[in-house]
C-alpha positions in Angstrom: 83.7 -8.5 -252.3 84.8 -9.0 -248.7 86.2 -5.4 -248.6 83.0 -4.0 -249.9 81.0 -5.8 -247.2 83.4 -4.5 -244.5 83.1 -1.0 -245.8 79.3 -1.2 -245.6 79.5 -2.5 -242.1 81.7 0.3 -241.0 79.4 2.9 -242.6 76.4 1.2 -240.9 78.2 1.3 -237.5 79.1 4.9 -238.0 75.5 5.8 -238.9 74.2 4.0 -235.8 76.7 5.8 -233.6 75.7 9.2 -235.1 72.0 8.4 -234.6 72.6 7.3 -231.0 74.6 10.4 -230.2 72.2 12.8 -231.9 68.8 11.3 -230.9 69.0 8.7 -228.2 71.6 9.8 -225.7 70.3 13.5 -225.3 66.7 12.3 -224.6 65.5 11.8 -221.1 63.3 8.8 -221.9 61.9 8.3 -218.3 60.8 11.9 -218.0 59.2 11.9 -221.5 57.4 8.6 -220.7 56.1 10.0 -217.4 54.8 13.2 -219.0 53.1 11.4 -221.9 51.4 8.9 -219.6 50.3 11.6 -217.2 48.8 13.8 -220.0 47.1 10.9 -221.8 44.9 9.4 -219.0 41.2 10.1 -218.5 40.6 12.7 -215.8 37.8 14.9 -214.8 39.6 17.9 -216.3 40.1 16.1 -219.5 36.4 15.2 -219.7 35.3 18.7 -219.0 37.6 20.2 -221.6 36.4 17.7 -224.2 32.8 18.7 -223.6 33.7 22.4 -223.7 35.8 22.1 -226.9 33.1 20.1 -228.7 30.3 22.5 -227.6 32.3 25.4 -228.9 33.1 23.6 -232.2 29.5 22.6 -232.7 28.2 26.1 -232.2 30.9 27.5 -234.5 29.9 25.0 -237.2 26.2 25.8 -236.9 27.1 29.5 -237.1 29.6 28.9 -239.9 32.1 31.0 -237.9 35.8 30.0 -238.5 36.9 32.1 -235.5 34.7 30.1 -233.1 35.9 26.9 -234.6 39.6 27.9 -234.2 38.7 28.6 -230.5 37.6 25.0 -230.1 40.9 23.8 -231.7 43.0 25.8 -229.3 41.7 23.7 -226.4 42.9 20.5 -228.1 42.1 18.0 -225.3 42.4 14.9 -227.5 46.1 15.4 -228.3 47.2 13.9 -225.0 45.5 10.5 -225.4 46.5 10.4 -229.0 50.2 11.0 -228.2 50.0 8.3 -225.5 48.4 5.9 -228.0 51.4 6.5 -230.4 54.1 6.2 -227.7 52.4 3.0 -226.2 52.9 1.3 -229.6 56.6 2.3 -229.6 57.0 1.1 -226.1 54.7 -1.9 -226.5 53.3 -0.9 -223.1 49.8 -2.4 -223.0 48.9 -0.7 -219.7 49.6 2.7 -221.4 47.7 1.6 -224.5 44.7 0.7 -222.3 44.8 4.1 -220.6 44.9 5.9 -223.9 42.1 3.8 -225.4 39.9 4.5 -222.4 40.5 8.2 -222.6 39.9 8.3 -226.4 36.7 6.2 -226.2 35.3 8.3 -223.3 36.3 11.6 -225.0 34.7 10.6 -228.3 31.6 9.5 -226.5 31.3 12.7 -224.6 32.0 14.8 -227.7 29.3 13.0 -229.7 26.8 13.3 -226.9 27.2 17.1 -226.4 27.2 17.8 -230.2 24.1 15.6 -230.6 22.3 17.4 -227.8 23.2 20.9 -229.1 22.1 20.2 -232.6 18.8 18.8 -231.3 18.2 21.8 -229.2 19.4 24.4 -231.8 16.9 26.2 -234.1 19.8 26.3 -236.6 20.3 22.9 -238.2 21.2 23.8 -241.7 24.4 22.2 -243.1 26.7 25.2 -243.3 29.8 25.4 -245.6 32.0 24.8 -242.5 30.2 21.5 -241.9 30.3 20.4 -245.6 34.0 21.1 -245.8 34.7 18.3 -243.3 32.8 15.6 -245.1 35.0 14.8 -248.1 38.6 14.0 -246.9 41.4 13.3 -249.4 45.0 12.4 -249.5 46.2 15.9 -248.7 44.3 15.6 -245.3 46.4 12.5 -244.6 49.6 14.3 -245.4 48.7 17.2 -243.1 48.0 14.8 -240.3 51.3 13.0 -240.8 53.3 16.1 -240.7 51.3 17.4 -237.7 51.9 14.1 -235.8 55.6 14.3 -236.4 55.7 17.9 -235.2 53.6 17.0 -232.1 55.8 14.1 -231.2 58.9 16.2 -231.6 57.4 18.8 -229.3 56.6 16.2 -226.6 60.0 14.6 -226.7 61.9 18.0 -226.7 59.5 19.6 -224.2 58.1 22.1 -226.6 54.5 21.9 -225.4 53.3 25.1 -227.0 53.7 23.5 -230.4 50.9 21.1 -229.6 48.4 24.0 -230.0 49.6 24.5 -233.6 49.3 20.8 -234.2 45.8 20.7 -233.0 44.8 23.6 -235.2 46.5 22.1 -238.3 44.7 18.7 -237.9 41.5 20.1 -236.5 40.5 17.0 -234.4 37.4 18.3 -232.6 35.4 19.9 -235.5 35.2 16.7 -237.5 34.0 14.9 -234.4 31.4 17.6 -233.9 30.3 17.2 -237.5 29.8 13.4 -236.8 27.4 14.4 -233.9 25.6 16.8 -236.3 25.2 14.1 -238.9 23.7 11.7 -236.3 21.4 14.3 -234.9 20.1 15.6 -238.2 19.7 12.1 -239.8 22.5 12.6 -242.4 24.5 9.4 -242.5 26.7 10.6 -245.4 27.8 13.7 -243.5 28.5 11.6 -240.4 30.4 9.0 -242.3 32.6 11.4 -244.2 33.4 13.4 -241.0 34.2 10.2 -239.1 36.6 9.1 -241.8 38.3 12.4 -241.6 38.6 12.2 -237.7 39.9 8.6 -237.8 42.4 9.6 -240.5 43.7 12.4 -238.4 43.8 10.3 -235.2 45.6 7.3 -236.7 48.0 9.5 -238.7 49.0 11.5 -235.7 49.4 8.4 -233.5 51.4 6.4 -235.9 53.6 9.3 -236.8 54.3 9.7 -233.1 55.1 6.0 -233.0 57.7 6.4 -235.8 59.3 9.4 -234.2 59.4 7.8 -230.8 61.2 4.8 -232.3 63.7 7.2 -233.9 64.5 8.7 -230.5 65.1 5.2 -229.0 61.9 4.5 -227.2 61.7 1.2 -229.0 65.4 0.3 -228.5 64.5 -2.3 -225.8 62.2 -4.3 -228.1 63.3 -7.3 -230.1 63.9 -7.1 -233.8 60.8 -9.2 -234.5 58.6 -6.7 -232.6 60.1 -3.8 -234.4 59.4 -5.5 -237.8 55.8 -6.0 -236.8 55.5 -2.4 -235.7 56.9 -1.1 -239.0 54.5 -3.4 -240.8 51.6 -2.1 -238.8 52.4 1.5 -239.6 53.0 0.9 -243.3 49.8 -1.2 -243.5 47.6 1.4 -241.8 49.0 4.3 -243.9 48.5 2.2 -247.1 44.9 1.4 -246.1 44.2 5.1 -245.5 46.0 6.2 -248.6 43.9 4.1 -251.0 40.4 5.7 -250.4 41.9 9.1 -249.8 43.8 8.9 -253.0 40.7 7.9 -254.8 38.9 10.9 -253.4 41.7 13.3 -254.4 41.7 11.7 -257.9 38.0 12.2 -258.2 38.3 15.9 -257.3 41.1 16.3 -259.8 39.1 14.4 -262.5 36.1 16.7 -262.0 38.2 19.8 -262.4 39.9 18.4 -265.5 36.6 17.4 -267.1 35.1 20.9 -266.4 38.1 22.6 -268.0 38.1 20.2 -271.0 34.4 20.7 -271.5 34.7 24.5 -271.7 37.6 24.3 -274.0 36.0 21.8 -276.4 32.7 23.7 -276.6 34.5 27.0 -277.2 36.6 25.5 -280.0 33.6 23.6 -281.6 31.2 26.5 -281.9 31.3 27.8 -285.5 31.0 31.3 -286.9 30.6 34.1 -284.4 28.9 31.9 -281.9 30.2 32.0 -278.3 29.6 30.0 -275.2 27.3 31.4 -272.6 26.2 29.5 -269.5 27.7 26.1 -268.7 26.9 23.5 -266.0 28.7 20.2 -265.7 27.2 17.4 -263.5 28.8 14.1 -262.8 26.3 11.2 -262.7 26.7 7.5 -262.2 26.1 6.8 -266.0 28.4 9.5 -267.3 28.6 13.3 -267.5 25.6 15.5 -268.0 26.3 18.9 -269.6 23.9 21.8 -270.0 25.2 24.7 -272.1 23.9 27.8 -273.7 25.4 29.1 -277.0 24.9 32.7 -278.2 24.8 32.6 -282.0 23.6 34.7 -284.9 22.5 31.7 -286.9 20.9 28.4 -285.8 23.2 25.4 -286.3 21.0 22.3 -286.4 23.9 19.8 -286.1 25.8 21.6 -283.3 24.5 19.5 -280.4 25.4 16.1 -281.9 28.7 17.3 -283.3 29.8 18.8 -280.0 28.6 15.8 -278.0 30.8 13.5 -280.1 33.7 15.9 -279.6 33.1 16.0 -275.8 32.9 12.2 -275.7 36.4 12.0 -277.3 37.9 14.7 -275.2 36.6 13.4 -271.9 36.7 9.7 -272.6 33.4 9.1 -270.8 29.7 8.9 -271.9 28.4 12.4 -272.3 24.8 13.8 -272.4 24.9 17.3 -273.9 21.9 19.6 -273.8 22.8 22.6 -275.9 20.4 25.6 -276.1 21.1 28.0 -279.0 20.1 31.6 -278.3 19.8 33.8 -281.4 21.5 37.3 -280.9 22.4 40.1 -283.3 24.6 42.7 -281.7 25.0 44.8 -284.8 21.5 45.9 -285.5 17.9 45.3 -284.1 15.7 42.9 -286.0 12.7 44.1 -287.8 9.5 42.0 -287.4 9.9 40.3 -290.8 13.4 39.2 -290.1 12.4 38.0 -286.7 9.6 35.8 -288.1 12.0 34.4 -290.7 14.5 33.4 -288.0 11.7 32.0 -285.9 10.6 29.7 -288.7 14.2 28.5 -289.4 15.6 28.2 -285.9 13.0 28.3 -283.1 10.5 25.9 -284.6 11.2 22.4 -283.4 9.7 19.0 -284.3 7.3 17.2 -281.9 10.1 14.9 -280.7 12.1 17.9 -279.5 9.2 19.2 -277.6 8.7 15.8 -275.9 12.4 15.8 -275.1 12.1 19.2 -273.5 9.2 18.1 -271.3 11.2 15.0 -270.2 14.2 17.2 -269.5 12.0 19.5 -267.4 10.8 16.5 -265.3 14.4 15.4 -264.8 15.5 18.9 -263.7 12.6 19.0 -261.2 13.7 15.7 -259.8 17.4 16.8 -259.7 16.6 20.0 -257.8 14.3 18.1 -255.4 17.2 15.8 -254.7 19.8 18.4 -253.9 17.6 20.6 -251.7 18.4 19.9 -248.0 14.7 20.4 -247.1 11.3 19.0 -247.9 10.2 20.5 -251.3 6.5 20.9 -251.4 6.5 22.0 -255.1 9.0 23.0 -257.7 8.7 25.1 -260.9 11.5 24.8 -263.4 11.8 27.0 -266.5 14.6 25.4 -268.5 14.5 28.1 -271.3 15.2 30.9 -268.9 17.2 28.7 -266.5 15.0 29.7 -263.5 14.1 27.2 -260.8 11.7 27.9 -257.9 11.6 25.6 -254.9 8.6 25.9 -252.5 9.7 24.6 -249.1 7.4 22.5 -247.1 6.9 23.1 -243.3 9.9 22.3 -241.1 10.5 22.9 -237.4 14.2 22.9 -237.8 14.7 25.6 -240.4 14.1 29.4 -240.1 14.1 32.1 -242.7 17.9 32.7 -242.3 18.5 29.1 -243.0 16.4 29.1 -246.1 18.2 32.2 -247.3 21.6 30.6 -246.7 20.4 27.4 -248.5 19.4 29.5 -251.5 22.9 31.1 -251.6 24.6 27.7 -251.5 22.4 26.3 -254.2 23.1 29.3 -256.4 26.9 28.8 -255.8 26.4 25.1 -256.8 24.4 26.0 -259.9 25.9 29.3 -261.1 24.2 29.2 -264.5 20.7 29.0 -262.9 18.6 31.5 -261.0 17.4 29.5 -258.1 14.7 30.8 -255.8 13.7 29.2 -252.5 10.3 30.1 -251.2 10.1 29.6 -247.4 6.8 28.2 -245.9 4.4 30.6 -244.1 5.4 31.3 -240.5 5.8 34.4 -238.3 8.6 36.7 -239.3 11.6 36.9 -236.8 11.6 39.8 -234.3 14.2 42.6 -234.8 16.4 42.8 -231.7 17.5 46.0 -230.0 20.0 46.8 -227.3 18.7 48.0 -223.9 17.7 51.7 -224.1 18.6 52.1 -227.7 16.6 52.6 -230.9 19.6 52.3 -233.3 19.8 49.4 -235.7 22.7 47.1 -234.6 24.5 44.7 -236.9 22.3 41.9 -235.5 19.2 43.9 -236.2 20.3 44.8 -239.8 21.0 41.1 -240.4 17.5 40.1 -239.3 16.0 42.9 -241.4 17.9 41.7 -244.5 16.4 38.2 -243.8 12.9 39.8 -243.4 13.2 41.7 -246.6 14.5 38.6 -248.4 11.4 36.7 -247.1 9.0 39.4 -248.1 10.6 39.5 -251.6 10.2 35.7 -252.0 6.6 35.9 -250.8 6.0 39.0 -253.1 4.5 40.9 -250.2 4.9 44.7 -250.1 2.8 45.8 -247.0 3.7 45.0 -243.4 3.3 46.4 -239.9 6.2 47.2 -237.6 5.3 47.2 -233.8 8.0 48.5 -231.5 8.2 47.5 -227.8 10.2 48.8 -224.8 10.8 47.2 -221.4 9.4 48.7 -218.1 12.9 49.9 -217.0 13.0 53.7 -216.9 10.3 56.3 -217.2 7.1 55.5 -219.1 7.3 58.6 -221.2 10.8 57.7 -222.4 9.8 54.1 -223.1 6.8 55.1 -225.2 9.1 57.3 -227.4 11.7 54.5 -227.5 9.1 51.9 -228.7 7.9 54.2 -231.5 11.5 55.2 -232.5 12.4 51.6 -232.8 9.4 50.9 -235.0 10.2 53.9 -237.2 13.8 52.9 -237.7 12.7 49.4 -238.8 10.1 51.0 -241.1 12.7 53.3 -242.6 14.9 50.4 -243.4 12.2 48.4 -245.1 10.8 51.4 -246.9 14.2 52.0 -248.5 13.8 48.5 -250.0 10.4 49.2 -251.4 8.2 47.8 -248.6 5.2 49.8 -247.4 5.3 49.8 -243.6 2.8 51.0 -240.9 4.8 51.6 -237.7 3.5 51.5 -234.2 5.0 51.9 -230.8 3.5 50.1 -227.8 4.4 50.3 -224.1 2.5 49.6 -220.9 4.3 49.2 -217.6 1.6 47.6 -215.6 0.8 44.8 -218.0 4.5 43.9 -218.6 5.7 43.3 -215.1 4.6 39.7 -214.8 5.9 38.8 -218.3 9.3 40.4 -217.6 9.6 38.6 -214.4 9.0 35.3 -216.2 10.9 35.9 -219.4 13.2 38.8 -218.7 13.4 42.4 -220.1 14.8 41.3 -223.4 11.4 40.1 -224.5 10.4 43.8 -225.0 13.6 45.0 -226.7 12.4 44.2 -230.1 10.2 45.2 -233.1 7.7 42.7 -234.5 7.2 42.8 -238.3 3.9 41.2 -239.5 2.0 40.9 -242.7 -1.0 43.1 -243.2 -4.0 41.0 -244.4 -5.4 42.1 -247.8 -8.8 43.0 -246.3 -7.3 45.1 -243.6 -5.0 46.9 -246.1 -8.1 47.7 -248.3 -10.1 48.9 -245.3 -7.2 51.1 -244.3 -7.0 52.7 -247.7 -10.7 53.3 -247.7 -10.7 54.9 -244.3 -7.8 57.1 -245.2 -9.9 58.7 -248.0 -12.5 59.9 -245.4 -10.2 60.6 -242.5 -6.5 61.5 -242.3 -6.4 60.9 -238.6 -7.3 57.3 -238.6 -4.7 55.2 -236.8 -3.4 51.8 -238.1 -4.9 48.7 -236.7 -2.0 46.6 -235.4 -2.5 43.2 -233.9 -0.8 43.0 -230.4 1.0 39.9 -229.1 -1.3 37.5 -227.3 0.9 37.6 -224.2 0.3 41.4 -223.7 -3.0 43.1 -223.0 -3.3 46.5 -224.7 -3.9 49.6 -222.7 -1.9 52.5 -224.1 -0.5 52.8 -227.6 1.7 55.5 -229.3 1.5 55.5 -233.1 2.6 57.7 -235.9 -1.0 59.1 -236.1 -1.0 60.1 -232.5 -1.6 58.6 -229.0 -4.6 56.5 -228.4 -6.0 55.9 -224.8 
């Protein structure tokens, strides 16, 4: 026994000697401490970079642009104070800890303030996919932050500063903080809370990983064994506290994926005959799982819903509410009228209780769609049989047509088995921008026109006017032609999509000077698309019967007094 103890002591001494030779002796502790303390304090440069990084991140999140968000990550101003925070715990240097805490609190405050201000001033306030992606952290985010913290501390100790940029990108410290500001500005506490949890997970994981690596390199060698034990207990306790909710979140995500897969497999296996599964939607509620499914079958199975609901309850192990719609199909031959009536009597006729259940289900669906819509829903129309839901948006000063269009796409992604339509509220259509001196449709102009067409389609409007403008720079003759060419190009785009357009070019040098001095030349590098009232459209059709030379009546902007107009029908003085 004594020999075994001596052997273990020799092995332990050998390991300590190897550790000291490999990690502690080659490290210039004083130089590393000086650099970490210098980079982690609050300075004017640090505050400026925090504001710039958060401003870039906020704009990238609102635009849903990953490239812009990565640009904010490259600045990485928070890494210095976080590294100082981790090293101060290893050194038990309370002065350094105080410096890092001041820098972090001030940086977080500046970041929240600038993101809050930008969101309040921005016309785009819709929660984009980039924003929503940072509101549901899980255990994998903690692991990424741990590995990034170890890499960052290694780079600091071994003077590999360029690695810090990669660490900042991997952990993405600034975008979650910008999302917190977005959540506070838009009144979305769930978004703000989820993003704050992600930010604090990254911050603590990086700092404590740096503490652990600093201890490995001997920065805690001067501390007593008791203090080292308390330090280890702190690191383990924090990581354990973070791991529990993040692990629960990851487990919930895995559970939802497993239930969705098991639901599809159970339904496909339980359908009898030549029936097959069509649309499927799985929703996770507080009281269980709600499943809406469509089965394509040649013969109505009256007991299919209850049988499959029992099978799903056993497969999932949770309370299940199944709503199964059976659609009769016959791919081999068309049905004659007599056969169709026979099938209608046997499969399409439902008792009164089923009709009442359908009405109740429709009310529940309307409430569900109202709840998930991130805007005020003025009215909703749900056709459960055709799986079509139409949401009429109420007035909002924060959302434009592009935002409503993006919301509709997100809702369709969330409910792939439904045809969701978002009807935006009445408001002026966005102007189509043009570059200086050009009548060609740029990418920005085409994007605006796609939004205009989407809006007209949702409004079911097919007649509009397109009024082109040109700035006073250059000759008047050229500008009159330029304004009309811009309007015609917009008209051609909309006509290709089935919209009837009356195009008009408008330019007046004398009346524009004061407006351009006040607002700039860009105010007249555009084409305005407006709806044509029904009575004006009827009058125009009537006048066209008696005269082919009648020009279109186009309303001019209130800020410009008409004097000279070029139209497709000629020039009017």
